[in-house]
Structure formats: structure tokens, C-alpha cells
C-alpha positions as CSV (number, residue, x, y, z in Angstrom):
1,M,28.4,-46.7,-77.8
2,L,27.3,-50.1,-78.9
3,T,24.2,-51.2,-80.9
4,G,23.4,-54.8,-81.6
5,P,21.9,-57.8,-79.8
6,V,22.5,-58.2,-76.1
7,L,23.0,-61.8,-75.0
8,A,22.6,-63.1,-71.4
9,T,24.0,-66.6,-72.0
10,P,27.2,-67.5,-70.1
11,T,29.1,-68.4,-73.2
12,L,29.0,-67.1,-76.8
13,P,30.0,-69.7,-79.3
14,E,28.6,-67.5,-82.1
15,P,29.8,-64.0,-82.8
16,V,27.9,-60.9,-81.6
17,T,27.6,-58.2,-84.3
18,A,27.6,-54.6,-83.3
19,T,27.9,-51.1,-84.8
20,L,30.4,-48.9,-83.0
21,Q,29.4,-45.3,-82.9
22,F,31.8,-42.4,-83.2
23,R,31.9,-38.7,-84.0
24,P,32.7,-38.2,-87.6
25,P,34.8,-37.6,-89.6
26,L,36.9,-40.8,-89.4
27,D,40.1,-41.3,-91.4
28,A,39.6,-45.0,-91.7
29,R,42.3,-45.5,-94.3
30,S,45.0,-44.0,-92.2
31,L,44.0,-46.2,-89.2
32,L,44.1,-49.3,-91.3
33,D,47.4,-48.3,-93.0
34,F,49.0,-47.8,-89.6
35,L,47.8,-51.2,-88.3
36,R,48.6,-53.0,-91.5
37,L,52.2,-51.9,-91.4
38,R,52.6,-53.3,-87.9
39,T,50.6,-56.6,-88.1
40,V,52.2,-59.5,-86.3
41,M,51.7,-63.0,-87.8
42,G,49.4,-65.3,-85.9
43,I,47.6,-62.7,-83.8
44,E,46.3,-60.1,-86.2
45,R,45.5,-59.5,-89.9
46,V,44.5,-56.5,-92.1
47,R,42.7,-57.2,-95.4
48,D,41.1,-54.4,-97.4
49,D,38.9,-52.6,-94.8
50,I,39.0,-55.5,-92.3
51,Y,41.1,-55.7,-89.2
52,A,41.0,-58.9,-87.2
53,R,42.9,-60.2,-84.2
54,T,42.8,-62.4,-81.1
55,L,43.0,-61.1,-77.6
56,R,43.1,-62.2,-74.0
57,L,40.2,-61.1,-71.8
58,P,39.5,-61.6,-68.0
59,H,37.3,-64.7,-68.5
60,G,39.1,-66.3,-71.4
61,P,40.4,-65.9,-75.0
62,A,38.5,-63.9,-77.6
63,S,38.8,-62.6,-81.1
64,F,37.1,-59.9,-83.2
65,R,36.8,-58.6,-86.7
66,L,36.3,-54.9,-87.5
67,Q,35.1,-53.5,-90.8
68,V,36.4,-49.9,-90.7
69,R,34.9,-47.4,-93.1
70,P,34.7,-43.6,-92.9
71,E,31.0,-43.7,-92.3
72,R,30.6,-46.9,-90.3
73,V,32.5,-49.4,-88.1
74,E,31.0,-52.9,-87.8
75,A,32.3,-55.3,-85.2
76,R,32.0,-59.1,-84.9
77,V,33.1,-60.3,-81.5
78,W,33.7,-63.9,-80.3
79,V,34.1,-64.2,-76.6
80,T,34.5,-67.2,-74.3
81,D,32.2,-65.7,-71.6
82,A,29.4,-63.2,-72.1
83,A,30.8,-61.2,-69.2
84,D,33.7,-60.2,-71.4
85,L,31.6,-58.7,-74.3
86,G,31.6,-55.1,-72.9
87,T,35.3,-55.3,-72.3
88,A,35.9,-56.5,-75.8
89,V,33.9,-53.7,-77.3
90,E,35.7,-51.1,-75.2
91,R,39.0,-52.4,-76.4
92,C,37.9,-52.2,-80.0
93,R,36.9,-48.6,-79.4
94,H,40.3,-47.8,-77.8
95,L,42.1,-49.5,-80.7
96,L,40.4,-47.1,-83.2
97,D,40.3,-44.1,-80.9
98,L,36.6,-43.8,-81.5
99,D,35.9,-41.7,-78.4
100,A,37.9,-38.8,-79.8
101,D,36.2,-35.5,-80.8
102,P,37.7,-34.8,-84.3
103,T,35.9,-31.5,-84.6
104,E,37.7,-30.0,-81.6
105,I,41.0,-31.6,-82.4
106,D,41.0,-30.7,-86.1
107,G,39.8,-27.2,-85.3
108,H,42.7,-26.6,-83.0
109,L,45.4,-28.1,-85.2
110,G,44.0,-26.8,-88.4
111,N,44.6,-23.3,-87.3
112,D,48.4,-23.9,-87.4
113,P,49.7,-23.0,-90.8
114,H,52.2,-25.9,-90.7
115,L,49.5,-28.5,-90.2
116,A,46.6,-27.0,-92.0
117,H,47.2,-28.8,-95.2
118,S,47.4,-32.2,-93.5
119,V,44.3,-31.6,-91.3
120,A,42.3,-30.7,-94.5
121,A,43.6,-33.7,-96.3
122,H,43.0,-36.2,-93.4
123,P,40.0,-35.0,-91.5
124,G,39.3,-37.2,-88.5
125,L,42.9,-38.6,-88.2
126,R,43.0,-40.7,-85.1
127,V,45.7,-42.0,-82.8
128,P,45.7,-45.8,-83.1
129,G,45.5,-47.3,-79.6
130,H,45.6,-50.9,-78.7
131,V,43.7,-53.8,-77.1
132,D,46.4,-54.7,-74.6
133,G,48.8,-52.2,-72.9
134,F,51.4,-54.9,-72.1
135,E,51.5,-55.9,-75.7
136,V,52.2,-52.3,-76.7
137,A,55.0,-52.1,-74.2
138,V,56.5,-55.3,-75.6
139,R,56.2,-53.9,-79.1
140,A,58.0,-50.7,-78.1
141,V,60.9,-52.6,-76.4
142,V,61.3,-55.0,-79.3
143,G,61.1,-52.2,-81.8
144,Q,63.9,-50.1,-80.3
145,Q,66.5,-49.1,-82.9
146,I,65.2,-51.5,-85.6
147,S,62.9,-51.1,-88.6
148,V,59.1,-51.8,-88.3
149,A,59.6,-54.8,-90.6
150,G,62.4,-56.1,-88.3
151,A,60.2,-55.6,-85.2
152,R,57.3,-57.5,-86.9
153,T,59.6,-60.5,-87.6
154,A,60.9,-60.6,-84.1
155,L,57.4,-60.3,-82.6
156,G,56.1,-63.0,-84.9
157,R,58.8,-65.3,-83.5
158,L,58.0,-64.3,-80.0
159,V,54.3,-65.2,-80.6
160,A,55.1,-68.5,-82.2
161,E,57.3,-69.6,-79.3
162,Y,55.6,-68.1,-76.3
163,G,52.0,-67.3,-77.4
164,E,49.1,-69.5,-76.4
165,P,47.5,-71.4,-79.4
166,H,44.0,-70.1,-80.1
167,H,42.1,-70.2,-83.4
168,G,40.4,-66.9,-84.1
169,S,38.6,-65.4,-87.1
170,E,40.5,-64.8,-90.4
171,G,42.8,-67.8,-89.8
172,L,44.5,-66.4,-86.7
173,T,46.4,-69.0,-84.6
174,H,47.7,-67.5,-81.3
175,L,47.2,-65.2,-78.4
176,F,50.0,-62.7,-77.7
177,P,52.1,-64.0,-74.8
178,G,51.2,-62.6,-71.5
179,A,53.4,-61.1,-68.8
180,D,53.3,-64.4,-66.9
181,R,55.0,-66.3,-69.7
182,L,57.5,-63.6,-70.6
183,S,58.6,-62.8,-67.1
184,T,60.1,-66.2,-66.7
185,A,61.6,-66.5,-70.2
186,D,65.3,-67.0,-70.8
187,P,66.8,-63.8,-72.3
188,E,69.3,-66.0,-74.2
189,R,66.4,-67.5,-76.1
190,L,64.5,-64.4,-77.0
191,P,64.7,-63.3,-80.7
192,M,66.5,-60.0,-79.9
193,P,69.8,-58.8,-78.4
194,R,70.4,-60.0,-74.9
195,S,70.2,-56.5,-73.3
196,R,66.8,-56.0,-74.9
197,G,65.7,-59.4,-73.8
198,R,66.6,-58.5,-70.2
199,A,64.6,-55.3,-70.6
200,L,61.6,-57.2,-71.8
201,I,61.7,-59.7,-68.9
202,A,62.0,-56.8,-66.4
203,L,59.0,-55.1,-68.0
204,A,57.0,-58.4,-67.9
205,G,58.0,-58.8,-64.2
206,A,56.8,-55.3,-63.3
207,V,53.4,-55.9,-65.0
208,Q,53.0,-59.4,-63.5
209,S,53.7,-58.2,-60.0
210,A,51.2,-55.3,-60.5
211,E,54.0,-52.8,-59.9
212,L,53.2,-51.3,-63.3
213,A,49.7,-50.7,-64.8
214,L,49.4,-50.2,-68.5
215,D,45.9,-49.3,-69.4
216,R,43.9,-46.1,-69.8
217,S,42.9,-46.0,-66.2
218,A,46.6,-45.9,-65.1
219,D,48.2,-42.9,-63.5
220,R,50.3,-41.7,-66.5
221,T,52.9,-39.9,-64.3
222,Q,53.4,-42.9,-62.1
223,A,53.5,-45.3,-65.1
224,R,56.2,-43.2,-66.8
225,R,58.2,-43.1,-63.6
226,T,58.0,-46.8,-63.2
227,L,58.9,-47.4,-66.9
228,L,61.9,-45.2,-66.8
229,A,63.2,-47.0,-63.7
230,L,63.3,-50.3,-65.7
231,P,66.5,-51.3,-67.4
232,G,66.6,-50.6,-71.1
233,I,63.6,-48.3,-71.2
234,G,64.1,-44.7,-72.1
235,P,61.9,-41.7,-72.9
236,W,61.1,-42.8,-76.5
237,T,59.8,-46.2,-75.3
238,A,57.8,-44.5,-72.4
239,D,56.3,-42.0,-74.8
240,Y,55.2,-44.7,-77.3
241,I,53.5,-46.6,-74.5
242,A,51.8,-43.4,-73.3
243,L,50.6,-42.7,-76.8
244,R,49.1,-46.1,-77.7
245,A,48.5,-47.9,-74.4
246,L,47.6,-45.1,-71.9
247,G,45.7,-43.0,-74.4
248,D,47.6,-39.7,-73.6
249,P,46.4,-37.1,-76.1
250,D,49.3,-34.8,-75.6
251,V,52.5,-36.9,-76.4
252,F,55.1,-35.6,-78.9
253,M,58.0,-37.9,-79.7
254,G,60.5,-35.2,-80.8
255,T,63.5,-37.6,-80.8
256,D,61.9,-40.1,-83.1
257,L,63.7,-40.3,-86.5
258,G,60.5,-40.4,-88.4
259,V,59.2,-37.3,-86.5
260,R,62.4,-35.4,-87.3
261,Q,62.0,-36.3,-91.0
262,G,58.4,-35.3,-90.9
263,L,59.1,-32.0,-89.4
264,A,61.7,-31.4,-92.1
265,R,59.1,-32.4,-94.7
266,L,56.6,-29.9,-93.3
267,G,59.3,-27.1,-93.2
268,I,59.3,-26.7,-89.5
269,A,62.4,-28.6,-88.4
270,D,64.1,-25.4,-87.3
271,A,61.0,-23.5,-86.1
272,G,61.7,-24.0,-82.4
273,P,59.8,-25.6,-79.5
274,D,57.1,-22.9,-79.5
275,V,55.5,-24.4,-82.6
276,V,55.1,-27.8,-80.9
277,R,53.9,-26.3,-77.7
278,A,51.2,-24.5,-79.6
279,W,49.7,-27.9,-80.6
280,A,48.9,-28.8,-77.0
281,P,46.7,-30.3,-75.7
282,W,46.5,-32.4,-78.8
283,R,50.2,-33.1,-79.6
284,S,49.5,-36.8,-80.0
285,Y,47.3,-36.0,-83.0
286,A,49.8,-33.5,-84.3
287,L,52.4,-36.3,-84.1
288,M,50.2,-38.5,-86.3
289,H,50.0,-35.7,-88.9
290,V,53.8,-35.3,-88.8
291,W,54.2,-39.1,-89.3
292,K,51.6,-39.0,-92.0
293,S,53.6,-36.3,-93.9
294,L,56.1,-39.0,-94.7
295,D,53.5,-40.7,-96.9
296,E,52.8,-37.6,-98.9
297,E,54.7,-36.1,-101.8
298,P,56.6,-32.9,-101.0
299,R,54.5,-29.8,-101.5
């Protein structure tokens, strides 16, 4: 839900301020920590409790600034055309997973003795989504088999070379490159191994041709099938895209190195598949608790 002024003008040179409603509790700090670790220079920034970024909308470029607190989320949105205001707000909500029901999710996962401590320590832990499904997919491909810091560096170079200049709030300078730009890029020039560059161009081509849809309205089964048919995209990449772009609440990335380390930290690395199956239909949220365990001191 959105509260704030409603403007009927065709363009909005000034920001619209809105309060984004959600069901409490909200683990704002974990959301911001996740986004901060993955910020890409030029398109996004996290400072204290503020997340800001640029984005491309149907009627033109836009930017927003979110103040994320446990009790309140305030948005300031700049759009080129007033027709995009609702879309911008919807994407902000998806980014922060504000439509989740933490009471139901925490109640289910909190009954598991392996996760009870984390659920109690982090009530309202959300699954960070995104504002652009194609961008998530690019991040997943670029991030294959390298560190988060390495992926940030490569993505920053990609934005600088292929992104469209656009000055947003908080000193941001670019839009993330669209599928139209990347589908025609030379894999030799991309800031990544050549095979990964070819995978990125194939991904962009599938999105540009509308063969592949990467948003929350997409058929998840079909999207996964199409992704896995592309060169250089395997189950880990498809799962990460389903988690953050498609909003699937029941993804568990069991092959991820961080997940394996988190399961060991929680003492359930050898507990067998029945433990993970018991977390359904909220395994995406269980995944966030497993990842979160890597930030905590051993108990």
C-alpha cells in the first residue's frame, strides 16, 4: 500500500514522498546489510538507513530513495512520467519484500529447533528482491564462481561502459544496461571470462526477444526451463534468479558454498534432506536464515 500525495501531472520533476506499508516485524538492518554488500557503483548506494538507486521504467528513467527502519519505510521517488509512479512503488516493495507475512513465515520456521534461535534473533527477516529481473540475472551470471567483491567490481565496469548516463539522487550517475545494449555486446570486451560473456549475451538476447520473462508475473517453471537451456547457466544461477527476481518463496540453494557453511554452523550439515523439506513452503526465508548464520558468532 502507498500513502502520500497523488499527482496527475504528466511529468514529475519533483519527488513524490510516500510511506510504504507492511506487516511488522521488519528486519531492516539485515535488508540493508544484504544490499550494502552488493552495491554497484553508479546505480545504487547504501548509507546508514538509506538505500538509493536509479532504474529504468516503461516511460523513462527514474530514481528513488528509501529510508528503511523497523517501524517505517519512507520512499522518495523521481519519475519521468507520472504514469510510472505506481510501477516504481511496486518495485520498491518487491525490493524489500514488503508484501510478505512475517507472522506466518516466522511461526513456521521458528518451530524448527535448528532455526528457532535465528528466527527469534531476526524477526521479520525478508528475502531481498529487486527492481529489475534482467539485472538480477546479469548479477547472477557475473557472480558465478567469484567473490561478491569481485562481482561488484565487474558489474561496476559493465555499468560504466554499457550503462546509460542518468543523474539520480545520492550522486548516482547511470542506469543499469538493458538487454538491448548487452545482447549486441562483444564478448571479448566484457569484463569477465569469455565463456561467461557469451552466457551473458545469450541471456540478454533471450530477454530482448521476449523468449524469457524475468519478473514476478512470469511462469517460474517455464522461466527455469528457458534459463537452463541457455549456455553457461546452471541450477545455482537459475535458483538465484528465482529467489530474487521471480519472488519464489520456496527456493533452497543447497549447492551454494555459503549455504553449506551456514548449515555446518547451525549443526545440520549432515541432518539429511528431510530437515530442509520441512521448511517448505518458506525455504527461501530459511535460506536467508542459513546465510545470516555466517554473520553470527558460533553458539
